[in-house]
C-alpha positions in Angstrom: 23.8 -102.4 -4.8 27.4 -101.2 -5.1 29.8 -102.2 -8.0 33.5 -101.9 -8.4 34.3 -99.8 -11.3 37.4 -99.4 -13.4 38.3 -98.4 -17.0 37.7 -102.0 -17.8 34.1 -102.1 -17.1 33.1 -98.2 -17.3 31.2 -96.5 -20.1 33.9 -95.2 -22.5 34.0 -92.4 -25.0 36.4 -90.7 -27.3 37.2 -87.0 -27.7 39.4 -84.7 -29.5 42.6 -86.3 -31.3 42.4 -89.9 -30.0 41.7 -89.0 -26.4 39.9 -91.3 -24.1 37.4 -91.0 -21.3 35.7 -93.4 -19.0 32.7 -92.5 -16.7 33.6 -94.0 -13.2 30.7 -92.2 -11.8 28.0 -90.8 -13.8 25.2 -89.3 -11.6 22.8 -86.3 -12.2 24.8 -84.1 -9.7 28.4 -85.3 -10.4 30.7 -87.1 -12.8 34.0 -88.7 -12.1 35.9 -89.4 -15.3 39.2 -90.9 -16.0 40.9 -89.5 -19.2 43.8 -90.4 -21.2 45.4 -87.8 -23.4 48.3 -89.0 -25.9 51.5 -86.9 -26.2 51.0 -83.5 -28.0 47.2 -83.4 -27.7 44.9 -80.7 -26.4 41.2 -79.9 -25.8 39.7 -76.7 -27.0 39.8 -73.7 -24.8 36.3 -73.4 -23.0 34.5 -72.6 -19.9 31.6 -74.0 -17.9 28.8 -71.9 -16.7 27.9 -73.9 -13.7 30.2 -76.8 -13.3 33.3 -76.8 -10.9 36.0 -79.2 -11.8 38.9 -80.8 -10.2 41.7 -82.3 -12.3 44.0 -84.9 -10.7 47.1 -86.4 -12.5 47.5 -90.1 -12.0 50.4 -90.7 -14.6 52.5 -88.4 -16.7 52.0 -84.6 -16.7 49.2 -82.2 -17.8 49.4 -78.5 -18.5 46.2 -76.6 -17.9 46.0 -73.0 -19.0 43.7 -71.0 -16.7 43.1 -67.3 -17.6 46.2 -67.6 -20.1 48.4 -68.8 -17.3 50.0 -72.2 -18.0 50.0 -74.5 -14.9 51.9 -77.8 -15.3 50.9 -80.6 -13.0 52.7 -83.9 -12.4 51.7 -87.2 -10.9 49.9 -86.7 -7.6 48.9 -83.1 -8.2 45.5 -81.5 -8.7 44.0 -78.3 -9.8 40.4 -76.9 -9.2 38.7 -75.0 -12.1 35.9 -72.7 -10.9 32.8 -72.0 -12.9 33.2 -69.4 -15.5 37.1 -69.9 -15.7 38.3 -70.1 -19.3 40.7 -73.2 -19.5 42.3 -75.6 -21.7 44.0 -78.9 -20.8 47.2 -79.9 -22.9 49.6 -82.8 -22.8 52.9 -81.0 -24.0 55.0 -84.1 -22.9 56.1 -87.0 -24.9 54.2 -89.6 -22.9 50.4 -90.2 -22.4 48.8 -88.4 -19.4 46.1 -90.1 -17.5 44.1 -88.0 -14.9 40.7 -87.9 -13.1 38.2 -85.0 -13.9 35.5 -84.5 -11.2 32.7 -82.2 -12.3 30.0 -80.9 -10.0 27.4 -80.6 -11.6 28.4 -82.5 -14.7 30.0 -80.6 -17.3 29.2 -82.2 -20.7 26.0 -80.0 -21.3 27.6 -77.0 -19.7 30.6 -76.5 -21.9 31.1 -73.2 -23.8 33.9 -73.6 -26.5 35.8 -70.4 -27.4 37.7 -71.7 -30.5 
């Protein structure tokens, strides 16, 4: 049976400094997560051994540092992160950033923090 999913009914979790995540799809081979990062927040620099990720900005802007290069993404822009690529997402703006993160396979048990 199919169900319509949104942040209103999806499994929610918090991470970092007041950041939110909602599992829009939580399957064994793939996760689709909508995340919200308040202004001035950042995740820890890390990489994934197996997971390939795709970030897509819905609202605001998001800076992702990949291999020490800062790439700024605005609404409607996305970025692929290959397995093994050291990266860090940051919200350097003064507004919330909302974005999708698609991970295949799921990245939560595949994360290697560097900080």
